[in-house]
Structure formats: structure tokens, C-alpha cells
C-alpha positions in Angstrom: 94.4 133.8 134.4 97.7 132.4 133.4 96.1 129.2 132.3 93.6 131.1 130.2 96.4 133.1 128.5 98.3 129.9 127.8 95.3 128.2 126.4 94.5 131.2 124.1 98.1 131.3 122.9 98.1 127.6 122.2 94.8 127.9 120.3 96.1 130.6 118.0 99.4 128.8 117.5 97.5 125.6 116.4 95.1 127.6 114.2 97.9 129.5 112.5 99.8 126.2 112.0 96.7 124.7 110.4 96.4 127.6 108.0 100.0 127.2 107.1 99.5 123.5 106.3 96.4 124.3 104.3 98.5 126.6 102.1 96.2 129.6 102.8 98.8 131.9 104.5 102.5 132.4 104.2 104.8 132.3 107.2 105.2 136.0 107.3 101.5 136.8 106.9 100.2 136.9 110.4 97.2 139.1 109.8 95.3 136.0 108.6 92.0 137.6 109.3 92.5 139.9 106.3 93.3 137.2 103.8 90.8 137.5 100.8 88.8 134.6 99.5 90.5 132.7 96.7 90.0 134.3 93.3 88.6 132.6 90.2 90.5 132.3 87.0 90.5 135.5 84.9 88.6 134.4 81.7 89.1 137.8 80.0 92.4 136.6 78.6 90.9 133.7 76.8 89.5 133.3 73.3 85.9 131.9 72.9 85.7 128.2 73.0 82.8 125.8 73.0 81.7 124.0 76.1 81.8 120.2 75.7 79.0 118.4 77.5 77.5 114.9 77.8 74.4 114.1 75.8 73.3 110.5 76.1 76.3 108.4 75.2 78.1 111.1 73.3 80.0 114.3 73.9 78.7 117.4 72.1 79.7 121.0 71.6 77.5 124.1 72.0 75.8 123.4 68.7 74.9 119.9 69.7 77.4 118.4 67.2 79.2 115.2 68.3 82.7 115.8 69.6 85.6 113.4 70.4 88.6 114.2 72.4 91.8 112.9 70.8 95.1 113.9 72.3 98.1 113.3 74.5 99.1 113.1 78.1 102.0 115.2 79.2 104.1 114.7 82.3 103.1 116.5 85.5 103.5 120.3 85.2 105.8 120.4 88.3 108.1 117.8 86.8 108.3 119.8 83.6 109.1 123.0 85.5 112.0 121.2 87.2 113.3 120.1 83.8 112.8 123.5 82.2 110.3 122.1 79.8 107.1 123.8 81.0 106.7 126.1 78.0 104.0 127.3 75.6 106.1 125.7 72.8 105.2 122.3 74.2 101.6 123.0 73.6 102.4 124.4 70.2 104.1 121.1 69.3 101.2 119.1 70.5 98.9 121.2 68.4 101.1 120.5 65.3 100.7 116.8 66.1 97.0 117.3 65.8 95.7 117.0 69.4 92.5 118.7 70.6 93.0 117.7 74.3 95.9 117.5 76.7 95.7 115.6 80.0 97.5 117.1 83.0 98.4 114.4 85.5 98.7 116.0 89.0 100.4 113.8 91.5 99.3 114.3 95.2 103.0 114.5 96.3 103.7 117.1 93.7 100.6 119.1 94.6 101.7 119.3 98.2 105.4 119.8 97.5 104.8 122.7 95.1 102.0 124.3 97.2 98.5 125.0 96.2 99.1 128.6 95.1 102.1 127.9 92.9 100.5 124.8 91.4 97.4 126.8 90.5 99.6 129.3 88.6 101.0 126.4 86.6 97.5 125.2 85.7 96.5 128.8 84.9 99.4 128.9 82.4 98.2 125.6 80.9 94.7 127.0 80.4 96.0 130.1 78.6 98.4 128.1 76.4 95.8 125.4 75.6 93.1 128.0 74.8 95.5 129.8 72.4 95.6 126.7 70.3 91.9 125.7 70.8 92.9 122.7 72.9 91.0 121.4 75.8 92.3 120.2 79.2 91.7 117.1 81.3 92.8 117.7 84.9 93.7 114.4 86.4 94.2 113.7 90.2 97.0 111.2 89.5 96.8 108.6 92.3 97.0 104.8 92.1 95.5 102.6 94.8 92.3 102.1 96.7 91.4 105.5 98.3 88.7 104.3 100.8 91.3 102.1 102.4 94.1 104.7 102.3 96.5 102.2 100.6 98.5 103.1 97.5 100.9 101.6 95.0 103.7 104.1 95.7 104.4 107.0 98.1 104.0 109.5 95.2 100.3 108.5 95.0 99.4 108.8 98.7 96.5 111.0 99.4 93.3 111.0 101.5 89.6 111.3 100.8 89.7 114.7 102.5 92.6 115.9 100.4 91.0 114.6 97.2 87.7 116.3 98.1 89.5 119.6 98.9 91.6 119.4 95.7 88.4 119.2 93.6 86.7 121.9 95.5 89.7 124.2 94.9 89.9 123.3 91.2 86.1 123.7 90.6 86.0 127.0 92.4 88.9 128.4 90.4 87.9 127.3 86.9 84.1 127.7 87.1 82.7 128.1 83.6 86.0 128.0 81.8 85.3 125.9 78.7 89.0 125.1 78.1 89.0 123.1 81.4 86.6 120.5 80.1 87.1 117.3 82.1 87.8 116.5 85.8 89.2 113.0 86.1 88.4 112.4 89.8 91.0 109.6 90.5 93.5 108.2 88.0 93.6 104.4 88.7 91.5 102.9 91.5 92.8 99.4 92.3 93.1 97.1 95.3 96.4 95.8 93.8 95.2 92.3 93.9 94.2 92.5 97.5 97.3 94.3 98.7 95.3 97.4 99.2 92.2 95.7 100.7 89.2 94.8 98.7 87.7 97.3 96.2 84.0 97.6 96.5 82.1 99.3 93.6 79.2 100.6 95.7 81.7 102.3 98.1 83.7 103.7 95.2 80.5 104.9 93.5 79.3 106.7 96.6 82.6 108.5 97.1 82.7 109.7 93.4 79.1 110.9 93.8 80.2 113.0 96.8 83.0 114.6 94.8 80.7 115.3 91.8 78.2 117.0 94.1 81.0 119.4 95.3 82.1 120.0 91.7 78.6 120.6 90.5 77.9 123.0 93.4 80.5 125.3 91.7 80.4 124.4 88.0 77.8 122.4 86.0 79.7 123.1 82.7 82.4 120.5 83.2 82.5 116.7 82.7 83.3 114.6 85.8 85.2 111.4 84.7 85.0 108.3 86.8 87.4 105.4 86.4 86.8 101.7 86.7 88.7 99.2 88.8 91.8 97.1 87.8 93.9 100.2 87.3 91.1 102.0 85.5 90.3 99.2 83.1 87.2 97.3 84.2 84.0 99.2 83.7 81.6 96.3 84.0 80.0 97.4 87.3 78.8 100.6 85.6 76.3 98.5 83.5 74.3 97.6 86.6 75.2 100.5 89.0 76.1 103.6 87.1 77.1 106.8 88.9 73.8 108.4 89.9 74.6 111.9 88.6 73.9 113.5 85.2 76.6 114.5 82.8 79.2 111.9 83.8 81.7 110.1 81.5 83.8 107.1 82.3 87.5 106.4 82.0 89.4 103.3 80.9 93.1 102.6 80.5 93.1 99.7 78.0 96.8 98.9 77.8 97.7 95.9 75.6 98.5 93.4 78.4 95.3 94.1 80.3 94.0 91.2 78.2 95.9 88.1 77.1 93.8 86.0 74.8 95.0 82.5 74.0 94.9 83.5 70.4 96.0 87.2 70.2 94.1 88.2 67.1 91.8 91.2 66.6 88.6 89.3 67.1 89.6 88.0 70.5 90.9 91.3 71.7 87.7 93.1 70.5 85.6 90.5 72.3 87.5 90.9 75.6 87.7 94.7 75.4 84.0 94.9 74.7 83.2 92.8 77.7 85.4 94.7 80.1 84.7 98.3 79.1 83.4 98.7 75.5 79.8 97.8 76.2 79.5 100.9 78.4 80.0 103.1 75.4 76.5 102.1 74.2 75.0 104.1 77.1 77.6 106.5 78.4 80.6 108.4 77.0 84.0 106.8 77.5 87.3 108.6 77.4 90.3 106.2 77.3 92.6 108.6 79.1 95.7 106.3 78.9 96.7 104.0 76.1 99.9 103.1 74.4 102.6 100.5 74.0 106.4 99.9 74.0 108.4 96.9 72.7 109.9 94.6 75.3 113.3 96.0 74.8 112.1 99.6 74.7 112.5 102.5 77.2 110.7 101.7 80.5 109.1 98.5 79.2 106.8 97.0 81.9 103.5 95.2 82.3 100.9 96.0 81.0 102.3 98.1 78.1 104.6 95.7 76.3 103.5 94.9 72.7 105.0 94.4 69.2 103.0 97.3 67.7 100.0 95.3 66.5 98.0 96.9 69.4 98.0 100.4 67.9 95.8 99.8 64.8 93.5 97.5 66.8 92.8 99.8 69.7 92.2 102.8 67.3 89.8 100.7 65.2 87.9 99.5 68.3 87.5 103.0 69.6 86.5 104.5 66.3 83.8 102.0 65.9 82.3 103.0 69.2 82.9 106.8 69.1 85.3 106.6 72.1 87.5 109.5 72.9 91.2 108.8 73.8 94.3 110.4 75.2 97.6 108.5 74.5 100.3 108.1 77.2 102.8 110.0 77.3 104.4 113.0 75.5 107.7 112.7 77.5 111.1 111.1 76.8 111.3 109.5 80.3 107.9 108.3 81.4 106.9 105.1 79.6 105.6 104.3 77.1 107.2 107.3 75.6 105.9 109.3 72.6 109.2 111.1 72.0 112.9 110.2 72.3 114.0 113.7 73.3 113.0 117.3 73.8 113.5 118.0 70.1 110.2 115.9 69.9 111.7 113.1 67.8 108.8 110.5 67.7 109.2 107.0 69.1 107.6 104.1 67.3 104.2 104.7 69.0 104.8 108.4 68.7 105.0 108.1 65.0 101.8 106.0 64.9 99.7 108.3 67.1 101.0 111.4 65.4 99.9 110.0 62.0 96.5 109.0 63.4 95.9 112.4 65.0 96.9 114.4 61.9 94.8 112.2 59.6 91.7 112.7 61.8 
């Protein structure tokens, strides 16, 4: 009898510990059997906004009119909270710059450190603020590495297939049929880091993304799953022969200036190389370039592959405009590079001035 009691006690201790780790119960909430199911987002506080969907190789609104996302990345919401910059006024400033979309990069380490419940409250705030200015959101699971091997570029990006699946199940359940939450970027930058993270295999990566999309679509068909190519979300060539076998999908590329280094760095050569690596896909499927930008070699946080003399800006915009490619520039933050702003007075950097002018003119 004693052994049975000890086993039962051990079982409930383990179960309770698991629930604590899963973020579904607080340490003082021992009546776990009375915990309600997670609630969806309250849409009653939002203004009407068109759903954006995939139609052929285009994005369209509810009227069937072509739509392009053009906007900015911000830093992770939890970072901005820590620095007292998580404010509606940030979204207002971005609206004044002319954006119609904001990308929220959510690092796995920040998701765990903040806790699911508190992080969802931050995303809720982003939804309300974005909707108030008729801005859309891209939610991005911001990891870098090769997920099937469990190997990553930095500890901040460490996650698992299970955690990634659970994250998207949680997000899809909460924001079902909320048009402001328009795009789910399943994984930020898949890369085998030149063999340091194993060997990336497109068919393996394709199958995992399809599993995630199945979970997302089981909750919400009014959202766009976004799948990244290899080489730090640059190379989309495998899509041409083996696209994701699910409807309504778009593809992500991060075409930073040093991803290609032509022997003669003129526009014609860049266009040819960009077209081969990712631009051709735009003839069949929508592309959203969810990161792009540059900084001079002596600028803040200059590093490969973002260093450029500024000639990249007009070229990449012209290339994307010719192919109806949506884009989201990196990054509206004075610390993360390449920066759009010098400070929290929103003083534009060189690339900030360029993209602000482009956004406001379009």
C-alpha cells in the first residue's frame, strides 16, 4: 500500500511539474483540473479590416484586388518592454512612415523567459495597436539554424520541432479569423551554417513545414503561412521543383546585399543572380522579402551580409517592384543592425531615410 501511495504521489508531482513547464498553471494554482481552455482573442475591440489571401502568385484583399505588404520589422516585443519602448506611439510612428505591415520577431528564448501567457498579452496589444492604424502583422518564429538537426547559430535561437509546433498551435488557436494577424512566418532563417548544423535537406524541411501548416489550417484558413528558403532564408530554388504541397502558401526571402557578390557589381548582374536564387519563384507564388536592408562598413553593427555603400537600396526596390514582391525592411530599432533609426526620437539613419521616402511615396 505504501508503494502505491508513493507512486501516486510521484505521478501527480511529475504531472504538476509538467503543467508548470508548459505554462498552463501557476505555482499557486493547484486545482489544475478546473483550469479553463485557452481563450481566443476578443475581436470585438477591433475595427473591420480586409483579410489578405493568396491567389495564384499574388496577394489579394477581400475584393480580389492585388495587395502588397510594405513595412518594417521591429525588435522583439519582450526586448522593447525591457527598454520601456513597447508603446502604441511606436506603431503610430511607423504608420506615419507609411507602413502597412509590421513584423514581430519572437525569439524562442524570449518566448520561454517571458512565459506564454504574458507574451500573448504583448501580441494582443500589438494586434490592437496595429488594427487602430490599419496595419497588418507578420508573426515570426525568430530562430536561425537547422531545426530537424536541433542545431542553431546562437543560444537565443534554440528550439525544438515540438516547441515550434506547439507555438504555432497556440498562436493559431488564439488569433483565429483575426485579419490583422495576416501572416505566420513559420521559421525565420533555416540554414545548416555551411555544414556546422548538419546538412539541410529540402524534402525534410518541406515535410516539416507542411505538418505545421496542417496544424495552423486546422484552426484558421484565413491566414498566410510563410515558408523560408535555405541559406539564411535566401535560396528559394528548391521551390521551383518541389513546392510546399499546401494551398495558400507564400515564400520568404532575406535578400541582403552580400548574399551575392558578382564580379562586376552592377544592376544587371545583381538582377540576374537575385532572379536565379529567389526571384523566379515570384512568377508562380507570392514572395514576401521579410528582411532586407544595408549599413555602411563603418556603420552601427556592420556585419556580413548587410554591408553596402547604399547602391543596394534603389536596386532591390526596383527588382521587387518589377515582380510585385512584398517586403519588410530590417529593423526599426537603434541597436539591432542594420538600424533604421539612430534613437528613440526616431531620427532616421541613411537606410531609414531611404525606406521612409519609398514607403511614403508608395
